[in-house]
N, C-alpha and C positions, 0 to 999 in steps of 0.2 A: 504492499499500499506505499503512495506518494503523500505525501501531506504536505499542501502549499502553506507558506505564512500568511499569516491571518492580520491585518490590520484591526487594533480593537479602538472603540472610541473613535469618534468624528475629528476632524481637523483642528488643529490647534488655532488658535486667535489671540491676538493680542493688538487692543486698542483697535479693531476692525481688521487686521491684516493677518490674512493665513500663513500660517509659518511652514517652510519647507522640511516638516519632521511630522512623524508621527505621533501617536500619544503614546501607542503601546504596540509591538508585534509578538503574535503568537510563532513560534516556528516549532511547529513539533509537542514537546511535552513541557518548552520552556516559554517563558513569557519576559520579554525584556520591555522596559517601561525606558522613555526617555528622560532626561534630567528635570526635575520638579522643581521650580521656584515658589515660593510663597506667593500665592494670590488673592486678590478681594474681589469679588463681582468682575471677572475677567481682567483686572487690571493687575502689573506686578506691585506687590506688596513692600514698600520702601520703609514703612515706619514700622514700630513695636522692638521687642525684645527678639534675640534669636530664639527664646523659647516658644514667642508667640509664632514666629515665621516658623520653625521646625514644625510646631504642633496644624500650621496650614499644610504646609508640603506636604506632610503624613497622611492626614485629613485628604487631600488630594489623591496622593498616592494609594489608600484604603479603597477610595472611590474608583479608581482604574483597577486596579486589582479585582473588584467586582464585577466590571463589565467585562474581565477576561476570565471568570468562575473563579477567581482565587481569592485567599484570603493574605494577612500578614501572615500568617502561619506558613504560607507556601513561599515564602521570601527566603532564598538561599545566599544572594548576596546583595551588599548594598554598596556606593561609592557615594561618599559626601565630599561636597566642598564647602568650605566657611572662608568668608571673608577675612575674619581677623581670628586668631591663635588663641585669645580669651574669651572666644565664643566657645570653644568648644567643653567647658563641662557645662554650660546653660544647654547646651543642644546636647549632650550624652544623658543629663539628666531626662527630659524630654523623650529622646529617642529611649531609653530604656523603660519607657511606662508604655511605648507602644509595640516593644518585643521586649516581654519581661522573662519568656521561659524559650530555650534553645535559639536565642538570637542568630539572625545572619551572620555570616563570615561581612565584615566590611574593612575598609578603608576610608582614611578621610586624609584631606590633605588642604594645605592655606592657598588659596587663588586671588590674587587682586582681579582677575576675570570677573567677577561678581559684582559689579560696580552699584548697582541698586541694593540686591538682596542681599543678607547677611550668610543664607543659607542655601546650597540646592544637594538635590538627594536623587538617585538612580538607582534602581532595584533590578534585579535578575529572581523571577518565582520560576520553582520547578513544579508543574502539576500535570501529570499525566492526563492523556485524552481520554475521558471517559470515566474519571475519578470523581466523586461526588464531593461536593464542596463541604 
């Protein structure tokens, strides 16, 4: 059986502009989410603490995973970008609330490419096709 990739979710838009990337892609038993920045009402969230922004990102990730038939328990890898090194403890506190048991593997880096947001998170989930949620 040949399994084709499947685009999850509609097109991503910011400020009325459609972005040239997919929200998520299922490829066989894996689901890859694009990097998520904190959004509020379709606009990048540039205010609030790193904890507030992390909650917004992880809530969006949770919703996108649900569209793909997954939960946070299916996440096997997370990649995190933080604007400031000093934001790590606040980020990690919230992240731990969202992944309290058997958390996924994770990498985290500090990047000045995050101009407006304090955090970006990308995840990969493993959910064999046909397995119940």
